[in-house]
DSSP file (Angstrom, degrees, kcal/mol; ACC not computed):
  #  RESIDUE AA STRUCTURE BP1 BP2  ACC     N-H-->O    O-->H-N    N-H-->O    O-->H-N    TCO  KAPPA ALPHA  PHI   PSI    X-CA   Y-CA   Z-CA
    1    1 A M              0   0    0      0, 0.0     2,-0.3     0, 0.0    74,-0.0   0.000 360.0 360.0 360.0 140.0   -5.0  -38.0   -8.3
    2    2 A A        -     0   0    0      0, 0.0    74,-3.5     0, 0.0     2,-0.4  -0.700 360.0-122.3 -99.3 153.5   -7.3  -36.3   -5.9
    3    3 A L  E     -A   75   0A   0     -2,-0.3     2,-0.3    72,-0.2    72,-0.2  -0.793  27.1-165.5 -91.9 138.1   -6.5  -33.4   -3.7
    4    4 A I  E     -A   74   0A   0     70,-3.2    70,-2.8    -2,-0.4     2,-0.4  -0.920  29.5-100.2-121.7 152.7   -6.9  -33.9    0.1
    5    5 A L  E     +A   73   0A   0     -2,-0.3    68,-0.2    68,-0.2     3,-0.1  -0.551  46.5 178.9 -72.6 123.6   -7.0  -31.3    2.8
    6    6 A G  E     -     0   0A   0     66,-1.0    67,-0.1    -2,-0.4    -1,-0.1   0.139  43.2 -18.3-100.3-141.9   -3.7  -31.1    4.6
    7    7 A E  E     -     0   0A   0     65,-0.1    65,-2.8    64,-0.1     2,-0.4  -0.362  63.5-119.3 -69.4 140.4   -2.5  -28.9    7.4
    8    8 A C  E     -A   71   0A   0     37,-0.2    63,-0.3    63,-0.2     3,-0.2  -0.686  23.3-170.6 -78.7 129.7   -4.4  -25.6    8.2
    9    9 A L     >  +     0   0    0     61,-3.8     4,-2.3    -2,-0.4     5,-0.2   0.229  54.5 108.1-106.2  11.8   -2.0  -22.7    7.8
   10   10 A L  H  > S+     0   0    0     60,-0.6     4,-3.0     1,-0.2     5,-0.2   0.910  77.3  52.3 -57.2 -45.9   -4.3  -20.0    9.3
   11   11 A R  H  > S+     0   0    0      1,-0.2     4,-2.8    -3,-0.2     5,-0.2   0.929 110.1  48.4 -58.1 -46.4   -2.2  -19.7   12.5
   12   12 A E  H  > S+     0   0    0      2,-0.2     4,-2.1     1,-0.2    -1,-0.2   0.918 114.4  45.3 -61.8 -44.1    1.0  -19.1   10.5
   13   13 A I  H  X S+     0   0    0     -4,-2.3     4,-1.5     2,-0.2    -2,-0.2   0.934 114.1  48.9 -64.9 -45.8   -0.6  -16.5    8.3
   14   14 A R  H  <>S+     0   0    0     -4,-3.0     5,-2.1     1,-0.2     3,-0.3   0.921 112.8  47.2 -60.5 -45.4   -2.3  -14.8   11.2
   15   15 A E  H ><5S+     0   0    0     -4,-2.8     3,-1.5    -5,-0.2    -1,-0.2   0.861 106.9  57.3 -67.2 -35.5    1.0  -14.7   13.2
   16   16 A L  H 3<5S+     0   0    0     -4,-2.1    -1,-0.2     1,-0.3    -2,-0.2   0.833 105.8  51.4 -62.1 -31.2    2.9  -13.3   10.2
   17   17 A K  T 3<5S-     0   0    0     -4,-1.5    -1,-0.3    -3,-0.3    -2,-0.2   0.461 117.0-119.0 -83.1  -1.7    0.5  -10.5   10.1
   18   18 A G  T < 5 +     0   0    0     -3,-1.5     2,-0.4     1,-0.2    -3,-0.2   0.819  66.7 140.1  70.7  31.6    1.2   -9.9   13.8
   19   19 A M      < -     0   0    0     -5,-2.1    -1,-0.2     4,-0.0    -2,-0.1  -0.890  44.9-141.0-115.2 137.3   -2.4  -10.5   14.8
   20   20 A S     >  -     0   0    0     -2,-0.4     4,-2.2     1,-0.1     5,-0.2  -0.412  32.7-107.1 -82.5 167.6   -3.8  -12.4   17.8
   21   21 A Q  H  > S+     0   0    0      1,-0.2     4,-2.4     2,-0.2     5,-0.1   0.897 123.0  51.3 -60.8 -40.0   -6.9  -14.6   17.6
   22   22 A Q  H  > S+     0   0    0      2,-0.2     4,-2.8     1,-0.2    -1,-0.2   0.899 108.0  51.3 -65.6 -40.4   -8.9  -12.0   19.4
   23   23 A E  H  > S+     0   0    0      2,-0.2     4,-2.4     1,-0.2    -1,-0.2   0.901 110.3  49.1 -64.0 -39.8   -7.7   -9.2   17.0
   24   24 A L  H  X S+     0   0    0     -4,-2.2     4,-2.4     2,-0.2    -2,-0.2   0.932 111.6  49.6 -62.8 -45.0   -8.8  -11.4   14.1
   25   25 A S  H  X S+     0   0    0     -4,-2.4     4,-1.7     1,-0.2    11,-0.3   0.926 111.7  48.4 -57.9 -46.7  -12.1  -12.0   15.7
   26   26 A D  H  X S+     0   0    0     -4,-2.8     4,-2.7     1,-0.2    -1,-0.2   0.897 111.9  48.7 -62.8 -42.0  -12.6   -8.3   16.4
   27   27 A K  H  X S+     0   0    0     -4,-2.4     4,-2.6     2,-0.2     5,-0.4   0.865 107.0  55.8 -69.2 -35.9  -11.7   -7.3   12.8
   28   28 A L  H  X S+     0   0    0     -4,-2.4     4,-1.8     1,-0.2     6,-1.6   0.904 113.7  41.5 -60.8 -40.2  -14.1   -9.9   11.3
   29   29 A F  H  X S+     0   0    0     -4,-1.7     4,-1.8     4,-0.3    -2,-0.2   0.924 115.5  48.8 -73.6 -43.9  -16.9   -8.3   13.3
   30   30 A A  H  < S+     0   0    0     -4,-2.7    -2,-0.2     1,-0.2    -3,-0.2   0.895 122.5  31.9 -63.9 -40.9  -15.9   -4.7   12.7
   31   31 A K  H  < S+     0   0    0     -4,-2.6    -1,-0.2    -5,-0.2    -2,-0.2   0.856 140.0  12.2 -85.9 -37.1  -15.5   -5.1    8.9
   32   32 A Y  H  < S-     0   0    0     -4,-1.8    -3,-0.2    -5,-0.4    -2,-0.2   0.365  90.6-119.5-127.1   3.3  -18.1   -7.7    8.1
   33   33 A E     <  +     0   0    0     -4,-1.8     2,-0.6    -5,-0.2    -4,-0.3   0.849  62.6 148.1  54.0  36.5  -20.3   -8.1   11.1
   34   34 A I        -     0   0    0     -6,-1.6     2,-1.0    -9,-0.1    -1,-0.2  -0.913  39.2-150.3-102.1 118.8  -19.2  -11.7   11.3
   35   35 A S        +     0   0    0     -2,-0.6     2,-0.5    -3,-0.1    -9,-0.1  -0.773  31.7 154.0 -97.2  99.2  -19.1  -12.9   14.9
   36   36 A I        -     0   0    0     -2,-1.0    -7,-0.1   -11,-0.3    -8,-0.1  -0.993  36.1-133.3-124.9 122.2  -16.5  -15.6   15.3
   37   37 A S     >  -     0   0    0     -2,-0.5     4,-2.1     1,-0.1     5,-0.1  -0.260  20.3-115.8 -72.9 160.9  -14.9  -16.1   18.7
   38   38 A D  H  > S+     0   0    0      1,-0.2     4,-2.0     2,-0.2    -1,-0.1   0.821 118.5  59.0 -62.5 -30.0  -11.2  -16.4   19.3
   39   39 A T  H  > S+     0   0    0      2,-0.2     4,-1.7     1,-0.2    -1,-0.2   0.903 105.6  47.3 -65.2 -41.6  -12.0  -19.9   20.6
   40   40 A M  H  > S+     0   0    0      2,-0.2     4,-2.2     1,-0.2    -2,-0.2   0.886 108.9  54.0 -68.3 -38.1  -13.6  -20.8   17.2
   41   41 A I  H  X S+     0   0    0     -4,-2.1     4,-2.5     1,-0.2    -1,-0.2   0.905 106.7  52.9 -60.6 -40.3  -10.6  -19.4   15.4
   42   42 A S  H  X S+     0   0    0     -4,-2.0     4,-1.8     1,-0.2    -1,-0.2   0.895 107.6  51.1 -60.3 -40.4   -8.4  -21.7   17.5
   43   43 A K  H  <>S+     0   0    0     -4,-1.7     5,-2.3     2,-0.2     6,-1.3   0.881 109.5  50.3 -65.9 -37.8  -10.5  -24.6   16.5
   44   44 A Y  H ><5S+     0   0    0     -4,-2.2     3,-1.3     1,-0.2    -2,-0.2   0.939 110.4  50.1 -61.5 -46.2  -10.1  -23.6   12.8
   45   45 A E  H 3<5S+     0   0    0     -4,-2.5   -37,-0.2     1,-0.3    -2,-0.2   0.820 112.0  46.9 -64.6 -31.8   -6.3  -23.4   13.3
   46   46 A R  T 3<5S-     0   0    0     -4,-1.8    -1,-0.3    -5,-0.2    -2,-0.2   0.425 113.6-115.9 -90.9   1.4   -6.1  -26.8   14.9
   47   47 A G  T < 5S+     0   0    0     -3,-1.3    -3,-0.2    -4,-0.4    -2,-0.1   0.686  83.2 119.7  75.1  18.0   -8.3  -28.4   12.2
   48   48 A L  S   <S+     0   0    0     -5,-2.3     2,-0.3    -6,-0.2    -4,-0.2   0.753  81.6  16.9 -84.6 -25.5  -11.1  -29.3   14.7
   49   49 A K  S    S-     0   0    0     -6,-1.3    -2,-0.2    -9,-0.1    -1,-0.2  -0.936  71.2-139.9-139.6 160.3  -13.6  -27.2   12.7
   50   50 A F        -     0   0    0     -2,-0.3    -6,-0.1    -3,-0.1     2,-0.1  -0.990  22.3-121.1-126.7 132.5  -13.7  -25.7    9.2
   51   51 A P        -     0   0    0      0, 0.0   -10,-0.0     0, 0.0    -2,-0.0  -0.376  29.6-113.5 -69.2 147.3  -15.1  -22.2    8.4
   52   52 A N     >  -     0   0    0      1,-0.1     4,-2.8    -2,-0.1     5,-0.2  -0.307  39.8 -95.1 -70.6 167.3  -18.0  -22.0    6.0
   53   53 A P  H  > S+     0   0    0      0, 0.0     4,-2.3     0, 0.0     5,-0.2   0.848 124.3  52.0 -57.1 -37.6  -17.1  -20.3    2.6
   54   54 A L  H  > S+     0   0    0      2,-0.2     4,-2.1     1,-0.2     5,-0.1   0.935 113.7  42.9 -64.1 -46.4  -18.4  -16.9    3.8
   55   55 A V  H  > S+     0   0    0      2,-0.2     4,-2.8     1,-0.2     5,-0.2   0.904 112.9  53.4 -66.5 -41.9  -16.2  -16.9    6.9
   56   56 A S  H  X S+     0   0    0     -4,-2.8     4,-2.1     1,-0.2    -2,-0.2   0.918 110.2  47.3 -58.9 -44.4  -13.3  -18.3    5.0
   57   57 A R  H  X S+     0   0    0     -4,-2.3     4,-2.2    -5,-0.2    -1,-0.2   0.904 112.2  49.6 -64.7 -41.9  -13.5  -15.5    2.5
   58   58 A A  H  X S+     0   0    0     -4,-2.1     4,-2.4     2,-0.2     5,-0.2   0.908 109.0  52.3 -64.9 -41.9  -13.8  -12.8    5.3
   59   59 A I  H  X S+     0   0    0     -4,-2.8     4,-2.4     1,-0.2    -1,-0.2   0.928 110.5  48.8 -58.1 -45.1  -10.8  -14.3    7.1
   60   60 A C  H  X>S+     0   0    0     -4,-2.1     5,-2.1     1,-0.2     4,-1.5   0.898 109.8  50.9 -63.5 -40.9   -8.7  -14.0    3.9
   61   61 A K  H  <5S+     0   0    0     -4,-2.2    -1,-0.2     2,-0.2    -2,-0.2   0.910 112.7  46.3 -64.1 -41.2   -9.8  -10.4    3.3
   62   62 A V  H  <5S+     0   0    0     -4,-2.4    -2,-0.2     1,-0.2    -1,-0.2   0.897 119.0  41.0 -66.4 -39.9   -8.8   -9.4    6.8
   63   63 A L  H  <5S-     0   0    0     -4,-2.4    -1,-0.2    -5,-0.2    -2,-0.2   0.568 108.3-122.7 -87.2  -8.8   -5.5  -11.3    6.6
   64   64 A G  T  <5S+     0   0    0     -4,-1.5     2,-0.2     1,-0.2    -3,-0.2   0.894  72.2 110.8  70.5  39.6   -4.7  -10.2    3.0
   65   65 A C      < -     0   0    0     -5,-2.1     2,-0.3    -6,-0.1    -1,-0.2  -0.752  66.4-107.5-131.3 179.5   -4.4  -13.7    1.6
   66   66 A V    >   -     0   0    0     -2,-0.2     3,-2.1    -3,-0.1     4,-0.4  -0.805  31.9-111.2-110.7 157.1   -6.3  -16.0   -0.7
   67   67 A E  G >  S+     0   0    0     -2,-0.3     3,-1.6     1,-0.3     4,-0.4   0.812 113.5  63.4 -59.2 -33.0   -8.3  -19.0    0.3
   68   68 A S  G 3  S+     0   0    0      1,-0.3     3,-0.4     2,-0.2    -1,-0.3   0.710  97.0  60.2 -66.2 -17.1   -5.9  -21.5   -1.3
   69   69 A E  G <  S+     0   0    0     -3,-2.1    -1,-0.3     1,-0.2    -2,-0.2   0.607  87.7  74.2 -83.5 -11.9   -3.2  -20.3    1.2
   70   70 A L  S <  S+     0   0    0     -3,-1.6   -61,-3.8    -4,-0.4   -60,-0.6   0.760 102.2  34.6 -73.5 -23.8   -5.2  -21.3    4.2
   71   71 A Y  E    S-A    8   0A   0     -4,-0.4     2,-0.9    -3,-0.4   -63,-0.2  -0.960  73.7-128.2-133.3 148.8   -4.6  -25.0    3.8
   72   72 A D  E     -     0   0A   0    -65,-2.8   -66,-1.0    -2,-0.4     2,-0.3  -0.863  33.9-152.7 -90.9 108.1   -1.7  -27.2    2.5
   73   73 A F  E     -A    5   0A   0     -2,-0.9     2,-0.3    -5,-0.2   -68,-0.2  -0.679   9.8-160.3 -87.7 138.6   -3.4  -29.4    0.0
   74   74 A L  E     -A    4   0A   0    -70,-2.8   -70,-3.2    -2,-0.3     2,-0.5  -0.815  18.1-119.7-115.8 153.1   -1.9  -32.8   -0.7
   75   75 A E  E      A    3   0A   0     -2,-0.3   -72,-0.2   -72,-0.2   -70,-0.0  -0.817 360.0 360.0 -92.8 132.2   -2.2  -35.2   -3.6
   76   76 A A              0   0    0    -74,-3.5   -73,-0.1    -2,-0.5    -1,-0.1   0.426 360.0 360.0 -92.3 360.0   -3.7  -38.6   -2.6
């Protein structure tokens, strides 16, 4: 069986941390000098775009989670 990418859980994790999309964007820039707009974060959350590995790792470090928690992986 293969794993397929399921639902993006970024919004749920971000909201559990009490952080807005803009606050996440600001912290990514302040800590790692990664410039990702709140609009792009919204696209990640809706599954319209996917962050590259560097951005994904930085998001996890800011949110205090691991990359495997960002998506619900399904078995095909």
